[in-house]
C-alpha positions in Angstrom: 0.1 -0.2 0.1 2.9 2.1 0.2 3.2 2.8 -3.4 -0.6 4.0 -3.6 -0.8 7.8 -3.2 -3.2 9.1 -0.6 -5.6 10.6 -2.9 -6.5 7.1 -4.4 -6.9 5.7 -0.8 -9.2 8.8 -0.3 -10.8 8.1 -3.7 -11.5 4.4 -2.7 -12.9 5.5 0.9 -15.4 8.0 -0.4 -16.6 5.5 -3.0 -16.9 3.0 -0.5 -19.1 5.3 1.7 -21.2 5.7 -1.6 -21.6 2.1 -2.4 -22.2 1.3 1.3 -25.1 3.4 1.6 -26.3 2.3 -1.7 -26.2 -1.3 -0.8 -28.2 -0.6 2.6 -30.8 1.1 0.8 -31.3 -1.8 -1.5 -31.2 -3.9 1.5 -33.9 -2.1 3.5 -35.9 -1.4 0.1 -36.2 -5.4 -0.4 -36.1 -6.9 3.3 -35.9 -10.6 3.9 -35.9 -12.9 6.8 -32.5 -15.5 7.0 -34.8 -18.1 5.6 -36.2 -16.6 2.7 -34.5 -16.0 -0.7 -32.0 -13.0 -0.6 -33.4 -11.2 -3.3 -31.8 -7.9 -2.2 -28.2 -9.4 -2.4 -28.9 -11.3 -5.7 -30.1 -8.0 -7.3 -27.1 -5.8 -5.9 -24.5 -8.3 -7.0 -26.2 -8.6 -10.5 -26.5 -4.7 -11.0 -22.9 -4.3 -9.8 -21.7 -7.1 -12.3 -23.1 -5.4 -15.0 -22.1 -2.2 -14.3 -18.4 -2.7 -13.4 -18.6 -5.0 -16.9 -19.7 -2.0 -18.6 -17.5 0.6 -17.0 -14.4 -1.6 -17.6 -15.1 -1.7 -21.3 -16.5 1.8 -21.7 -14.6 3.9 -19.4 -11.6 2.5 -17.4 -9.9 0.7 -20.5 -10.4 4.2 -22.5 -8.1 6.0 -20.1 -10.3 7.2 -17.2 -8.3 8.8 -14.4 -6.6 6.3 -12.1 -8.6 8.2 -9.2 -11.9 7.9 -11.0 -11.1 4.2 -11.5 -10.1 3.6 -7.7 -13.4 5.5 -6.4 -15.9 3.7 -8.8 -14.3 0.2 -9.0 -13.1 -0.9 -5.8 -14.7 1.9 -4.0 -18.3 2.2 -5.0 -18.5 -1.1 -6.7 -16.7 -2.9 -4.2 -18.6 -1.9 -1.4 -21.9 -2.4 -3.0 -21.3 -5.7 -4.2 -19.8 -8.3 -1.6 -18.6 -11.8 -1.8 -19.2 -11.9 1.9 -22.9 -10.8 1.8 -23.4 -13.9 -0.7 -21.9 -16.4 1.5 -23.5 -15.2 4.7 -27.0 -15.6 2.9 -26.0 -19.1 1.8 -24.9 -20.0 5.1 -27.8 -18.8 6.6 -30.2 -20.5 4.4 -28.3 -23.8 4.9 -28.5 -23.8 8.6 -32.3 -23.0 8.5 -33.1 -26.3 7.9 -32.7 -29.2 5.6 -35.6 -27.8 3.4 -33.8 -24.7 2.5 -30.8 -26.6 1.1 -32.5 -26.3 -2.3 -33.3 -22.7 -2.0 -29.4 -22.3 -1.2 -28.2 -24.1 -4.3 -31.1 -22.1 -6.4 -29.4 -18.8 -4.9 -26.1 -19.8 -5.7 -26.4 -20.9 -9.4 -28.4 -17.7 -9.9 -25.9 -15.5 -8.4 -23.3 -17.0 -10.7 -25.2 -16.9 -13.6 -27.1 -13.5 -13.2 -23.4 -12.2 -12.4 -21.5 -13.8 -15.2 -24.2 -12.9 -17.7 -24.5 -9.2 -16.5 -20.7 -8.7 -16.4 -20.7 -10.1 -20.1 -23.4 -8.1 -21.1 -21.8 -5.0 -19.5 -18.7 -5.4 -21.3 -20.2 -5.9 -24.5 -22.2 -2.8 -24.2 -19.6 -1.0 -23.3 -17.3 -2.1 -26.5 -20.4 -1.1 -28.8 -19.0 2.5 -28.4 -15.9 1.3 -30.4 -17.9 0.0 -33.3 -20.7 2.8 -33.7 -20.3 5.2 -36.3 -19.7 8.3 -34.1 -17.2 6.6 -31.8 -14.5 9.0 -30.6 -16.6 12.0 -31.7 -16.9 14.7 -28.8 -20.5 14.7 -27.4 -22.3 18.0 -27.6 
């Protein structure tokens, strides 16, 4: 971490505050018990996968500043999407009883498929700008 400038650390910190607040907002909007399918976490991780895929292709690869990349990538999206939340939801479902094992498996498969699919679609949509007839022209 000594190689990273303080500005990058501050950018990640501030982005993390924004991402965490967004995540909490969706958690509150879509509450569930430990025995219910965690729609909120699935939605959050699918949205985050799509946005990160799109940003990678459309913005980050095109020379976005390293501060913006740090703030949005590991900052906002790193705190918005969390692997630990997926694992916690899976563990809580599995310890809720044998009848919840199937719900946990469906949730895991849905998380993987939707996350991978959303990231792929985001990358492809972000790359479309390169192929459009007006790519590289300044916007008005």
